N, CA and C atoms of all chains as a GROMACS GRO file, in nm:
protein
  639
    1MET      N    1  13.764   5.791  12.748
    1MET     CA    2  13.813   5.821  12.660
    1MET      C    3  13.938   5.851  12.721
    2GLN      N    4  14.021   5.812  12.774
    2GLN     CA    5  14.136   5.844  12.877
    2GLN      C    6  14.249   5.895  12.817
    3ASN      N    7  14.318   6.015  12.884
    3ASN     CA    8  14.410   6.051  12.786
    3ASN      C    9  14.551   6.095  12.885
    4ARG      N   10  14.671   6.156  12.807
    4ARG     CA   11  14.781   6.202  12.885
    4ARG      C   12  14.821   6.306  12.872
    5ILE      N   13  14.662   6.395  12.853
    5ILE     CA   14  14.681   6.514  12.914
    5ILE      C   15  14.781   6.574  13.044
    6MET      N   16  14.730   6.567  13.122
    6MET     CA   17  14.796   6.567  13.277
    6MET      C   18  14.990   6.625  13.286
    7VAL      N   19  15.012   6.477  13.273
    7VAL     CA   20  15.135   6.347  13.239
    7VAL      C   21  15.194   6.507  13.144
    8LEU      N   22  15.167   6.483  12.985
    8LEU     CA   23  15.255   6.561  12.964
    8LEU      C   24  15.247   6.722  12.952
    9ARG      N   25  15.128   6.769  13.017
    9ARG     CA   26  15.133   6.904  13.070
    9ARG      C   27  15.235   6.940  13.207
   10LYS      N   28  15.232   6.860  13.287
   10LYS     CA   29  15.301   6.832  13.361
   10LYS      C   30  15.490   6.812  13.329
   11ASP      N   31  15.461   6.775  13.233
   11ASP     CA   32  15.623   6.753  13.167
   11ASP      C   33  15.684   6.868  13.135
   12GLN      N   34  15.589   6.943  13.061
   12GLN     CA   35  15.611   7.105  13.023
   12GLN      C   36  15.642   7.230  13.084
   13ARG      N   37  15.606   7.138  13.211
   13ARG     CA   38  15.560   7.250  13.302
   13ARG      C   39  15.433   7.354  13.288
   14LEU      N   40  15.354   7.336  13.277
   14LEU     CA   41  15.251   7.407  13.201
   14LEU      C   42  15.113   7.438  13.269
   15SER      N   43  15.066   7.528  13.311
   15SER     CA   44  14.942   7.515  13.413
   15SER      C   45  14.825   7.528  13.273
   16GLN      N   46  14.697   7.445  13.368
   16GLN     CA   47  14.603   7.424  13.288
   16GLN      C   48  14.549   7.581  13.227
   17ALA      N   49  14.560   7.641  13.281
   17ALA     CA   50  14.516   7.747  13.254
   17ALA      C   51  14.610   7.847  13.102
   18ARG      N   52  14.738   7.841  13.118
   18ARG     CA   53  14.833   7.845  13.082
   18ARG      C   54  14.772   7.723  12.911
   19LEU      N   55  14.794   7.618  12.936
   19LEU     CA   56  14.758   7.539  12.777
   19LEU      C   57  14.596   7.607  12.722
   20ALA      N   58  14.524   7.637  12.848
   20ALA     CA   59  14.378   7.649  12.772
   20ALA      C   60  14.392   7.789  12.743
   21GLU      N   61  14.520   7.847  12.771
   21GLU     CA   62  14.499   7.986  12.664
   21GLU      C   63  14.548   7.903  12.513
   22LEU      N   64  14.682   7.868  12.537
   22LEU     CA   65  14.750   7.864  12.373
   22LEU      C   66  14.607   7.796  12.332
   23ALA      N   67  14.566   7.734  12.393
   23ALA     CA   68  14.449   7.611  12.241
   23ALA      C   69  14.326   7.686  12.268
   24GLY      N   70  14.300   7.862  12.282
   24GLY     CA   71  14.190   7.929  12.261
   24GLY      C   72  14.069   7.851  12.333
   25VAL      N   73  14.104   7.762  12.444
   25VAL     CA   74  13.960   7.728  12.519
   25VAL      C   75  13.949   7.811  12.660
   26THR      N   76  13.875   7.731  12.785
   26THR     CA   77  13.878   7.787  12.904
   26THR      C   78  13.955   7.682  12.987
   27ARG      N   79  13.987   7.710  13.096
   27ARG     CA   80  14.035   7.630  13.190
   27ARG      C   81  13.977   7.509  13.230
   28GLN      N   82  13.845   7.535  13.235
   28GLN     CA   83  13.749   7.448  13.270
   28GLN      C   84  13.727   7.303  13.175
   29THR      N   85  13.781   7.342  13.064
   29THR     CA   86  13.707   7.295  12.925
   29THR      C   87  13.855   7.162  12.990
   30ILE      N   88  13.972   7.218  12.978
   30ILE     CA   89  14.102   7.129  13.004
   30ILE      C   90  14.103   7.047  13.108
   31ASN      N   91  14.048   7.118  13.236
   31ASN     CA   92  14.015   7.045  13.326
   31ASN      C   93  13.932   6.906  13.347
   32ALA      N   94  13.823   6.931  13.245
   32ALA     CA   95  13.735   6.883  13.231
   32ALA      C   96  13.783   6.731  13.129
   33ILE      N   97  13.856   6.757  13.018
   33ILE     CA   98  13.922   6.674  12.924
   33ILE      C   99  14.001   6.580  13.033
   34GLU      N  100  14.113   6.629  13.098
   34GLU     CA  101  14.192   6.587  13.185
   34GLU      C  102  14.115   6.483  13.253
   35ASN      N  103  14.028   6.544  13.332
   35ASN     CA  104  13.929   6.398  13.402
   35ASN      C  105  13.865   6.339  13.356
   36ASP      N  106  13.834   6.348  13.250
   36ASP     CA  107  13.723   6.261  13.115
   36ASP      C  108  13.608   6.275  13.183
   37LYS      N  109  13.551   6.421  13.202
   37LYS     CA  110  13.434   6.428  13.174
   37LYS      C  111  13.401   6.487  13.054
   38TYR      N  112  13.449   6.544  12.943
   38TYR     CA  113  13.424   6.587  12.812
   38TYR      C  114  13.559   6.545  12.689
   39ASP      N  115  13.512   6.458  12.599
   39ASP     CA  116  13.579   6.475  12.503
   39ASP      C  117  13.588   6.541  12.350
   40PRO      N  118  13.711   6.574  12.363
   40PRO     CA  119  13.702   6.715  12.268
   40PRO      C  120  13.664   6.717  12.103
   41SER      N  121  13.659   6.767  12.089
   41SER     CA  122  13.657   6.755  11.904
   41SER      C  123  13.772   6.710  11.849
   42LEU      N  124  13.763   6.672  11.731
   42LEU     CA  125  13.850   6.673  11.665
   42LEU      C  126  13.964   6.750  11.642
   43SER      N  127  13.939   6.869  11.647
   43SER     CA  128  14.029   6.992  11.560
   43SER      C  129  14.112   7.039  11.712
   44LEU      N  130  14.005   7.038  11.825
   44LEU     CA  131  14.090   7.048  11.962
   44LEU      C  132  14.190   6.925  12.000
   45ALA      N  133  14.136   6.805  11.932
   45ALA     CA  134  14.233   6.700  12.007
   45ALA      C  135  14.377   6.713  11.934
   46PHE      N  136  14.349   6.781  11.842
   46PHE     CA  137  14.493   6.767  11.743
   46PHE      C  138  14.559   6.928  11.747
   47ARG      N  139  14.482   7.046  11.816
   47ARG     CA  140  14.533   7.136  11.876
   47ARG      C  141  14.637   7.094  12.044
   48LEU      N  142  14.605   7.050  12.098
   48LEU     CA  143  14.620   6.991  12.210
   48LEU      C  144  14.745   6.885  12.188
   49ALA      N  145  14.751   6.765  12.102
   49ALA     CA  146  14.830   6.717  12.038
   49ALA      C  147  14.956   6.776  11.988
   50ASP      N  148  14.918   6.882  11.913
   50ASP     CA  149  15.018   7.008  11.873
   50ASP      C  150  15.104   7.040  11.938
   51LEU      N  151  15.021   7.096  12.062
   51LEU     CA  152  15.076   7.204  12.168
   51LEU      C  153  15.204   7.131  12.281
   52LEU      N  154  15.135   7.018  12.273
   52LEU     CA  155  15.181   6.890  12.413
   52LEU      C  156  15.310   6.836  12.314
   53GLY      N  157  15.335   6.846  12.219
   53GLY     CA  158  15.442   6.806  12.130
   53GLY      C  159  15.445   6.649  12.080
   54THR      N  160  15.333   6.571  12.067
   54THR     CA  161  15.257   6.446  12.043
   54THR      C  162  15.153   6.435  11.975
   55THR      N  163  15.120   6.313  11.926
   55THR     CA  164  15.017   6.235  11.817
   55THR      C  165  14.886   6.298  11.900
   56VAL      N  166  14.785   6.281  11.772
   56VAL     CA  167  14.651   6.252  11.895
   56VAL      C  168  14.589   6.100  11.944
   57ASP      N  169  14.688   6.008  11.886
   57ASP     CA  170  14.698   5.843  11.891
   57ASP      C  171  14.777   5.844  12.011
   58ASP      N  172  14.831   5.929  12.025
   58ASP     CA  173  14.987   5.888  12.183
   58ASP      C  174  14.883   5.943  12.253
   59LEU      N  175  14.804   6.066  12.256
   59LEU     CA  176  14.742   6.176  12.384
   59LEU      C  177  14.621   6.106  12.430
   60PHE      N  178  14.560   6.014  12.319
   60PHE     CA  179  14.408   5.964  12.389
   60PHE      C  180  14.381   5.794  12.338
   61GLN      N  181  14.375   5.754  12.440
   61GLN     CA  182  14.331   5.592  12.445
   61GLN      C  183  14.198   5.550  12.443
   62ARG      N  184  14.109   5.482  12.372
   62ARG     CA  185  13.988   5.387  12.429
   62ARG      C  186  14.018   5.358  12.544
   63THR      N  187  13.872   5.381  12.640
   63THR     CA  188  13.925   5.257  12.769
   63THR      C  189  13.807   5.155  12.762
   64LYS      N  190  13.856   5.050  12.818
   64LYS     CA  191  13.796   4.918  12.807
   64LYS      C  192  13.655   4.920  12.769
   65GLY      N  193  13.592   4.900  12.694
   65GLY     CA  194  13.395   4.854  12.683
   65GLY      C  195  13.377   5.009  12.600
   66GLU      N  196  13.481   5.068  12.524
   66GLU     CA  197  13.410   5.200  12.432
   66GLU      C  198  13.438   5.114  12.284
   67HIS      N  199  13.333   5.157  12.240
   67HIS     CA  200  13.318   5.136  12.114
   67HIS      C  201  13.422   5.114  12.022
   68GLN      N  202  13.472   5.007  11.957
   68GLN     CA  203  13.562   4.970  11.879
   68GLN      C  204  13.550   4.971  11.745
   69MET      N  205  13.499   7.875  13.894
   69MET     CA  206  13.401   7.900  13.808
   69MET      C  207  13.417   7.976  13.692
   70SER      N  208  13.395   7.961  13.558
   70SER     CA  209  13.422   7.977  13.380
   70SER      C  210  13.307   8.087  13.419
   71ARG      N  211  13.362   8.238  13.279
   71ARG     CA  212  13.251   8.307  13.276
   71ARG      C  213  13.103   8.282  13.193
   72ALA      N  214  13.108   8.152  13.168
   72ALA     CA  215  12.982   8.129  13.154
   72ALA      C  216  12.912   8.152  13.236
   73LYS      N  217  12.966   8.015  13.322
   73LYS     CA  218  12.899   7.954  13.457
   73LYS      C  219  12.814   8.117  13.562
   74ARG      N  220  12.883   8.188  13.575
   74ARG     CA  221  12.902   8.292  13.611
   74ARG      C  222  12.780   8.417  13.543
   75ILE      N  223  12.808   8.417  13.444
   75ILE     CA  224  12.691   8.453  13.345
   75ILE      C  225  12.572   8.388  13.364
   76VAL      N  226  12.584   8.307  13.351
   76VAL     CA  227  12.413   8.214  13.375
   76VAL      C  228  12.352   8.246  13.513
   77ARG      N  229  12.471   8.227  13.611
   77ARG     CA  230  12.439   8.268  13.716
   77ARG      C  231  12.339   8.392  13.768
   78MET      N  232  12.390   8.548  13.708
   78MET     CA  233  12.366   8.615  13.669
   78MET      C  234  12.214   8.685  13.633
   79THR      N  235  12.207   8.588  13.525
   79THR     CA  236  12.118   8.614  13.478
   79THR      C  237  12.006   8.522  13.525
   80PHE      N  238  11.987   8.426  13.566
   80PHE     CA  239  11.921   8.381  13.652
   80PHE      C  240  11.833   8.455  13.780
   81TRP      N  241  11.930   8.489  13.848
   81TRP     CA  242  11.868   8.583  13.962
   81TRP      C  243  11.819   8.727  13.918
   82MET      N  244  11.815   8.756  13.829
   82MET     CA  245  11.763   8.902  13.744
   82MET      C  246  11.673   8.852  13.674
   83ASN      N  247  11.626   8.765  13.614
   83ASN     CA  248  11.467   8.696  13.593
   83ASN      C  249  11.420   8.670  13.692
   84ASN      N  250  11.458   8.595  13.791
   84ASN     CA  251  11.402   8.628  13.920
   84ASN      C  252  11.320   8.734  13.966
   85VAL      N  253  11.431   8.849  13.943
   85VAL     CA  254  11.379   8.962  13.997
   85VAL      C  255  11.320   9.007  13.904
   86ALA      N  256  11.305   9.008  13.808
   86ALA     CA  257  11.210   9.040  13.701
   86ALA      C  258  11.071   8.979  13.719
   87LEU      N  259  11.055   8.833  13.735
   87LEU     CA  260  10.977   8.800  13.703
   87LEU      C  261  10.906   8.810  13.869
   88VAL      N  262  10.948   8.855  13.973
   88VAL     CA  263  10.878   8.905  14.052
   88VAL      C  264  10.815   9.054  14.074
   89ALA      N  265  10.882   9.122  14.018
   89ALA     CA  266  10.815   9.288  13.944
   89ALA      C  267  10.721   9.259  13.918
   90LEU      N  268  10.745   9.154  13.781
   90LEU     CA  269  10.575   9.181  13.683
   90LEU      C  270  10.497   9.080  13.773
   91GLY      N  271  10.501   8.978  13.873
   91GLY     CA  272  10.436   8.962  13.942
   91GLY      C  273  10.290   9.042  14.016
   92VAL      N  274  10.405   9.174  14.095
   92VAL     CA  275  10.359   9.259  14.177
   92VAL      C  276  10.276   9.345  14.076
   93LEU      N  277  10.332   9.329  13.954
   93LEU     CA  278  10.276   9.467  13.850
   93LEU      C  279  10.133   9.417  13.815
   94VAL      N  280  10.115   9.271  13.776
   94VAL     CA  281   9.995   9.218  13.775
   94VAL      C  282   9.896   9.225  13.878
   95LEU      N  283   9.920   9.161  14.002
   95LEU     CA  284   9.841   9.135  14.076
   95LEU      C  285   9.807   9.293  14.144
   96GLY      N  286   9.929   9.385  14.147
   96GLY     CA  287   9.879   9.582  14.196
   96GLY      C  288   9.766   9.603  14.096
   97ARG      N  289   9.741   9.517  13.940
   97ARG     CA  290   9.638   9.607  13.892
   97ARG      C  291   9.469   9.486  13.912
   98LEU      N  292   9.531   9.372  13.965
   98LEU     CA  293   9.403   9.278  13.956
   98LEU      C  294   9.338   9.338  14.132
   99TRP      N  295   9.408   9.343  14.220
   99TRP     CA  296   9.392   9.441  14.345
   99TRP      C  297   9.427   9.507  14.399
  100ALA      N  298   9.432   9.613  14.313
  100ALA     CA  299   9.409   9.755  14.314
  100ALA      C  300   9.497   9.808  14.427
  101LEU      N  301   9.667   9.747  14.438
  101LEU     CA  302   9.726   9.758  14.535
  101LEU      C  303   9.761   9.923  14.522
  102PRO      N  304   9.810   9.987  14.654
  102PRO     CA  305   9.862  10.120  14.655
  102PRO      C  306   9.946  10.132  14.552
  103ILE      N  307   9.945  10.254  14.459
  103ILE     CA  308  10.004  10.264  14.338
  103ILE      C  309  10.176  10.269  14.344
  104THR      N  310  10.237  10.280  14.509
  104THR     CA  311  10.360  10.280  14.547
  104THR      C  312  10.417  10.142  14.520
  105GLY      N  313  10.332  10.030  14.554
  105GLY     CA  314  10.398   9.925  14.503
  105GLY      C  315  10.366   9.867  14.360
  106THR      N  316  10.321   9.939  14.282
  106THR     CA  317  10.321   9.910  14.170
  106THR      C  318  10.434  10.016  14.057
  107LEU      N  319  10.486  10.107  14.143
  107LEU     CA  320  10.599  10.205  14.099
  107LEU      C  321  10.719  10.132  14.130
  108VAL      N  322  10.725  10.074  14.263
  108VAL     CA  323  10.852   9.960  14.303
  108VAL      C  324  10.870   9.898  14.210
  109ALA      N  325  10.752   9.788  14.156
  109ALA     CA  326  10.743   9.710  14.093
  109ALA      C  327  10.840   9.787  13.920
  110MET      N  328  10.794   9.850  13.912
  110MET     CA  329  10.832   9.910  13.758
  110MET      C  330  10.958   9.929  13.776
  111LEU      N  331  11.030  10.029  13.903
  111LEU     CA  332  11.148  10.063  13.902
  111LEU      C  333  11.237   9.917  13.957
  112LEU      N  334  11.162   9.824  14.027
  112LEU     CA  335  11.283   9.716  14.020
  112LEU      C  336  11.300   9.628  13.879
  113LEU      N  337  11.192   9.677  13.764
  113LEU     CA  338  11.208   9.570  13.654
  113LEU      C  339  11.291   9.688  13.590
  114VAL      N  340  11.284   9.794  13.570
  114VAL     CA  341  11.402   9.902  13.504
  114VAL      C  342  11.491   9.842  13.528
  115THR      N  343  11.521   9.836  13.687
  115THR     CA  344  11.677   9.880  13.740
  115THR      C  345  11.723   9.713  13.740
  116SER      N  346  11.702   9.574  13.723
  116SER     CA  347  11.724   9.502  13.720
  116SER      C  348  11.757   9.468  13.549
  117TYR      N  349  11.681   9.513  13.466
  117TYR     CA  350  11.719   9.504  13.345
  117TYR      C  351  11.868   9.582  13.347
  118TRP      N  352  11.834   9.709  13.329
  118TRP     CA  353  11.994   9.790  13.337
  118TRP      C  354  12.084   9.730  13.424
  119ILE      N  355  12.093   9.698  13.543
  119ILE     CA  356  12.209   9.606  13.575
  119ILE      C  357  12.266   9.516  13.540
  120LEU      N  358  12.192   9.434  13.490
  120LEU     CA  359  12.234   9.278  13.369
  120LEU      C  360  12.276   9.343  13.252
  121ALA      N  361  12.221   9.459  13.214
  121ALA     CA  362  12.288   9.508  13.091
  121ALA      C  363  12.450   9.538  13.128
  122TRP      N  364  12.419   9.624  13.206
  122TRP     CA  365  12.558   9.680  13.250
  122TRP      C  366  12.672   9.581  13.299
  123THR      N  367  12.653   9.509  13.383
  123THR     CA  368  12.690   9.404  13.440
  123THR      C  369  12.748   9.312  13.304
  124LEU      N  370  12.706   9.265  13.251
  124LEU     CA  371  12.737   9.163  13.075
  124LEU      C  372  12.827   9.271  13.010
  125ASN      N  373  12.808   9.420  12.987
  125ASN     CA  374  12.902   9.508  12.884
  125ASN      C  375  13.021   9.510  12.967
  126GLN      N  376  13.052   9.550  13.085
  126GLN     CA  377  13.119   9.626  13.157
  126GLN      C  378  13.258   9.501  13.274
  127ARG      N  379  13.156   9.417  13.283
  127ARG     CA  380  13.237   9.308  13.381
  127ARG      C  381  13.257   9.207  13.328
  128TYR      N  382  13.135   9.131  13.190
  128TYR     CA  383  13.175   8.997  13.145
  128TYR      C  384  13.227   9.074  13.017
  129HIS      N  385  13.241   9.168  12.956
  129HIS     CA  386  13.299   9.252  12.836
  129HIS      C  387  13.196   9.190  12.722
  130VAL      N  388  13.051   9.187  12.721
  130VAL     CA  389  12.970   9.116  12.602
  130VAL      C  390  12.897   9.246  12.542
  131LYS      N  391  13.006   9.211  12.420
  131LYS     CA  392  12.961   9.324  12.300
  131LYS      C  393  12.818   9.302  12.252
  132GLN      N  394  12.810   9.180  12.189
  132GLN     CA  395  12.680   9.154  12.068
  132GLN      C  396  12.608   9.007  12.161
  133ARG      N  397  12.500   9.086  12.163
  133ARG     CA  398  12.413   8.961  12.173
  133ARG      C  399  12.326   8.922  12.092
  134GLN      N  400  12.380   8.869  11.955
  134GLN     CA  401  12.276   8.877  11.877
  134GLN      C  402  12.256   8.681  11.905
  135SER      N  403  12.373   8.639  11.868
  135SER     CA  404  12.385   8.470  11.856
  135SER      C  405  12.334   8.405  12.000
  136GLY      N  406  12.242   8.268  11.994
  136GLY     CA  407  12.199   8.178  12.099
  136GLY      C  408  12.271   8.200  12.232
  137MET      N  409  12.389   8.174  12.172
  137MET     CA  410  12.531   8.141  12.302
  137MET      C  411  12.601   8.226  12.254
  138TRP      N  412  12.579   8.380  12.302
  138TRP     CA  413  12.702   8.451  12.300
  138TRP      C  414  12.750   8.482  12.395
  139TYR      N  415  12.729   8.386  12.477
  139TYR     CA  416  12.757   8.376  12.661
  139TYR      C  417  12.906   8.243  12.663
  140THR      N  418  12.905   8.173  12.524
  140THR     CA  419  12.996   8.072  12.549
  140THR      C  420  13.116   8.098  12.479
  141ASP      N  421  13.229   8.033  12.588
  141ASP     CA  422  13.375   8.081  12.507
  141ASP      C  423  13.473   7.979  12.432
  142ASP      N  424  13.381   7.841  12.442
  142ASP     CA  425  13.468   7.691  12.380
  142ASP      C  426  13.361   7.626  12.350
  143GLU      N  427  13.473   7.514  12.285
  143GLU     CA  428  13.305   7.405  12.231
  143GLU      C  429  13.284   7.322  12.350
  144ARG      N  430  13.318   7.315  12.450
  144ARG     CA  431  13.235   7.269  12.538
  144ARG      C  432  13.120   7.336  12.594
  145GLU      N  433  13.158   7.467  12.623
  145GLU     CA  434  13.037   7.538  12.660
  145GLU      C  435  12.919   7.570  12.609
  146ARG      N  436  12.969   7.550  12.448
  146ARG     CA  437  12.852   7.535  12.357
  146ARG      C  438  12.779   7.446  12.333
  147ALA      N  439  12.837   7.318  12.366
  147ALA     CA  440  12.788   7.164  12.361
  147ALA      C  441  12.686   7.182  12.504
  148ILE      N  442  12.742   7.236  12.590
  148ILE     CA  443  12.639   7.234  12.727
  148ILE      C  444  12.530   7.330  12.681
  149ALA      N  445  12.542   7.456  12.659
  149ALA     CA  446  12.429   7.546  12.604
  149ALA      C  447  12.314   7.465  12.506
  150LEU      N  448  12.360   7.382  12.397
  150LEU     CA  449  12.302   7.297  12.338
  150LEU      C  450  12.186   7.189  12.384
  151LYS      N  451  12.264   7.152  12.469
  151LYS     CA  452  12.188   7.035  12.528
  151LYS      C  453  12.085   7.145  12.613
  152VAL      N  454  12.134   7.212  12.705
  152VAL     CA  455  12.033   7.259  12.830
  152VAL      C  456  11.949   7.356  12.717
  153HIS      N  457  11.953   7.424  12.638
  153HIS     CA  458  11.852   7.500  12.495
  153HIS      C  459  11.765   7.352  12.491
  154SER      N  460  11.831   7.268  12.400
  154SER     CA  461  11.729   7.118  12.422
  154SER      C  462  11.619   7.043  12.497
  155ALA      N  463  11.659   7.091  12.585
  155ALA     CA  464  11.606   7.003  12.700
  155ALA      C  465  11.493   7.142  12.774
  156CYS      N  466  11.492   7.249  12.755
  156CYS     CA  467  11.441   7.361  12.774
  156CYS      C  468  11.346   7.382  12.693
  157LEU      N  469  11.354   7.351  12.587
  157LEU     CA  470  11.254   7.388  12.443
  157LEU      C  471  11.176   7.212  12.474
  158THR      N  472  11.206   7.188  12.459
  158THR     CA  473  11.143   7.047  12.511
  158THR      C  474  11.043   7.101  12.631
  159GLY      N  475  11.082   7.106  12.772
  159GLY     CA  476  10.980   7.146  12.852
  159GLY      C  477  10.907   7.325  12.806
  160MET      N  478  10.923   7.383  12.762
  160MET     CA  479  10.851   7.488  12.688
  160MET      C  480  10.741   7.400  12.614
  161THR      N  481  10.834   7.361  12.508
  161THR     CA  482  10.643   7.290  12.399
  161THR      C  483  10.561   7.247  12.520
  162ASN      N  484  10.595   7.135  12.602
  162ASN     CA  485  10.522   7.095  12.691
  162ASN      C  486  10.439   7.176  12.742
  163GLY      N  487  10.512   7.236  12.821
  163GLY     CA  488  10.418   7.350  12.902
  163GLY      C  489  10.340   7.409  12.775
  164VAL      N  490  10.368   7.466  12.654
  164VAL     CA  491  10.266   7.563  12.578
  164VAL      C  492  10.138   7.439  12.538
  165TRP      N  493  10.180   7.306  12.523
  165TRP     CA  494  10.089   7.218  12.502
  165TRP      C  495   9.976   7.198  12.635
  166GLY      N  496  10.052   7.190  12.742
  166GLY     CA  497   9.938   7.172  12.866
  166GLY      C  498   9.851   7.318  12.852
  167LEU      N  499   9.912   7.445  12.844
  167LEU     CA  500   9.841   7.522  12.814
  167LEU      C  501   9.786   7.545  12.769
  168ILE      N  502   9.756   7.477  12.671
  168ILE     CA  503   9.639   7.462  12.544
  168ILE      C  504   9.525   7.373  12.595
  169ALA      N  505   9.582   7.242  12.613
  169ALA     CA  506   9.472   7.142  12.697
  169ALA      C  507   9.405   7.230  12.785
  170LEU      N  508   9.474   7.326  12.882
  170LEU     CA  509   9.382   7.381  12.993
  170LEU      C  510   9.350   7.472  12.979
  171GLY      N  511   9.354   7.541  12.870
  171GLY     CA  512   9.245   7.642  12.802
  171GLY      C  513   9.127   7.564  12.765
  172SER      N  514   9.170   7.462  12.693
  172SER     CA  515   9.049   7.424  12.650
  172SER      C  516   8.957   7.354  12.746
  173ILE      N  517   8.989   7.303  12.835
  173ILE     CA  518   8.915   7.213  12.930
  173ILE      C  519   8.803   7.350  13.018
  174LEU      N  520   8.917   7.441  13.040
  174LEU     CA  521   8.874   7.558  13.110
  174LEU      C  522   8.756   7.649  13.032
  175PHE      N  523   8.753   7.646  12.895
  175PHE     CA  524   8.638   7.694  12.821
  175PHE      C  525   8.510   7.602  12.823
  176LEU      N  526   8.588   7.431  12.806
  176LEU     CA  527   8.442   7.399  12.830
  176LEU      C  528   8.372   7.399  12.933
  177VAL      N  529   8.436   7.396  13.072
  177VAL     CA  530   8.362   7.450  13.213
  177VAL      C  531   8.320   7.608  13.220
  178ARG      N  532   8.324   7.673  13.114
  178ARG     CA  533   8.259   7.798  13.117
  178ARG      C  534   8.326   7.920  13.201
  179PHE      N  535   8.419   7.894  13.217
  179PHE     CA  536   8.426   7.987  13.333
  179PHE      C  537   8.404   8.164  13.264
  180GLU      N  538   8.460   8.219  13.386
  180GLU     CA  539   8.446   8.408  13.316
  180GLU      C  540   8.539   8.372  13.216
  181THR      N  541   8.538   8.496  13.144
  181THR     CA  542   8.642   8.534  13.066
  181THR      C  543   8.767   8.542  13.135
  182GLN      N  544   8.716   8.665  13.222
  182GLN     CA  545   8.815   8.682  13.301
  182GLN      C  546   8.904   8.632  13.410
  183THR      N  547   8.818   8.512  13.459
  183THR     CA  548   8.890   8.413  13.507
  183THR      C  549   8.976   8.286  13.431
  184LEU      N  550   8.934   8.247  13.320
  184LEU     CA  551   8.970   8.142  13.234
  184LEU      C  552   9.146   8.257  13.185
  185LEU      N  553   9.132   8.360  13.140
  185LEU     CA  554   9.256   8.487  13.127
  185LEU      C  555   9.308   8.449  13.233
  186LEU      N  556   9.273   8.471  13.365
  186LEU     CA  557   9.364   8.460  13.495
  186LEU      C  558   9.471   8.336  13.512
  187THR      N  559   9.370   8.222  13.464
  187THR     CA  560   9.442   8.128  13.490
  187THR      C  561   9.531   8.056  13.410
  188LEU      N  562   9.463   8.158  13.287
  188LEU     CA  563   9.620   8.093  13.146
  188LEU      C  564   9.771   8.163  13.198
  189LEU      N  565   9.711   8.308  13.209
  189LEU     CA  566   9.795   8.368  13.246
  189LEU      C  567   9.939   8.332  13.372
  190ALA      N  568   9.803   8.320  13.487
  190ALA     CA  569   9.935   8.246  13.587
  190ALA      C  570  10.019   8.132  13.571
  191VAL      N  571   9.903   8.034  13.492
  191VAL     CA  572  10.010   7.871  13.415
  191VAL      C  573  10.111   7.928  13.325
  192ALA      N  574  10.062   8.025  13.222
  192ALA     CA  575  10.202   8.093  13.180
  192ALA      C  576  10.358   8.143  13.253
  193TYR      N  577  10.282   8.194  13.374
  193TYR     CA  578  10.404   8.287  13.498
  193TYR      C  579  10.464   8.183  13.503
  194LEU      N  580  10.403   8.063  13.543
  194LEU     CA  581  10.465   7.951  13.617
  194LEU      C  582  10.567   7.860  13.550
  195ILE      N  583  10.500   7.892  13.337
  195ILE     CA  584  10.617   7.822  13.297
  195ILE      C  585  10.693   7.876  13.265
  196ALA      N  586  10.683   8.029  13.271
  196ALA     CA  587  10.804   8.100  13.296
  196ALA      C  588  10.916   8.102  13.412
  197ALA      N  589  10.847   8.097  13.497
  197ALA     CA  590  10.965   8.108  13.620
  197ALA      C  591  11.010   7.916  13.623
  198GLY      N  592  10.959   7.863  13.606
  198GLY     CA  593  10.998   7.715  13.598
  198GLY      C  594  11.140   7.711  13.481
  199ALA      N  595  11.102   7.738  13.344
  199ALA     CA  596  11.212   7.704  13.238
  199ALA      C  597  11.316   7.813  13.321
  200ASN      N  598  11.331   7.900  13.372
  200ASN     CA  599  11.435   7.994  13.416
  200ASN      C  600  11.517   7.907  13.515
  201VAL      N  601  11.448   7.856  13.657
  201VAL     CA  602  11.491   7.770  13.741
  201VAL      C  603  11.539   7.635  13.621
  202GLN      N  604  11.468   7.570  13.569
  202GLN     CA  605  11.550   7.469  13.413
  202GLN      C  606  11.682   7.475  13.387
  203TYR      N  607  11.673   7.569  13.343
  203TYR     CA  608  11.746   7.599  13.301
  203TYR      C  609  11.892   7.669  13.397
  204TYR      N  610  11.910   7.688  13.466
  204TYR     CA  611  12.008   7.731  13.588
  204TYR      C  612  12.051   7.569  13.637
  205TYR      N  613  11.946   7.533  13.640
  205TYR     CA  614  11.981   7.399  13.683
  205TYR      C  615  12.026   7.272  13.610
  206LEU      N  616  11.954   7.319  13.501
  206LEU     CA  617  12.091   7.191  13.404
  206LEU      C  618  12.206   7.215  13.369
  207TRP      N  619  12.229   7.354  13.372
  207TRP     CA  620  12.363   7.442  13.360
  207TRP      C  621  12.456   7.355  13.440
  208TRP      N  622  12.412   7.378  13.570
  208TRP     CA  623  12.468   7.316  13.672
  208TRP      C  624  12.506   7.197  13.673
  209ARG      N  625  12.425   7.125  13.658
  209ARG     CA  626  12.459   6.978  13.651
  209ARG      C  627  12.519   6.918  13.518
  210TYR      N  628  12.518   6.995  13.454
  210TYR     CA  629  12.616   6.939  13.291
  210TYR      C  630  12.747   7.011  13.295
  211ASP      N  631  12.765   7.118  13.342
  211ASP     CA  632  12.870   7.173  13.363
  211ASP      C  633  12.980   7.155  13.524
  212GLN      N  634  13.024   7.036  13.495
  212GLN     CA  635  13.137   6.998  13.606
  212GLN      C  636  13.252   7.006  13.624
  213ALA      N  637  13.298   7.060  13.511
  213ALA     CA  638  13.424   7.103  13.523
  213ALA      C  639  13.474   7.173  13.632
   0.00000   0.00000   0.00000
């Protein structure tokens, strides 16, 4: 699952550590999500979308070949 | 490196120290090693536990260890812990079945009771050491952030 977290985070001049702190997770988790190594739970996805001022739909996109 | 990863690394090495100390204690009893060796092993065992408890409390601020995943800080680490626990549980179950099978075979071969018990003890020791390595390795493999 691709996402635009890194782009939106940089737009808002937030570090991974700061975003992690705001979302209540570790910096490693934000890094893993940004690098498509971990798919967050629905509640974390909503929290991230809220923090980055967007919607879950805008933040996450299905990659090609993923279950439709 | 995340706090959870550092705790896993610390407990891995402390478990190794405890396993070596236990090994020396058992061998000391079997081969009548000098009492100094037994004392050093006991000291090592107590010290390693004390160092682990102190470090977890003071450095990693662990207050309670009732939950099985007390060292995790968020959902990703809990997911990793669940995967690792599941794999280790399977490994341990297979190990215990293997131990029962080996015990049955050795019982049929009619080893002396002491030899039988020592062999089972050695295999149990290897299972514990293997589980420790497996836990550390799997955590490292799954936690790639």
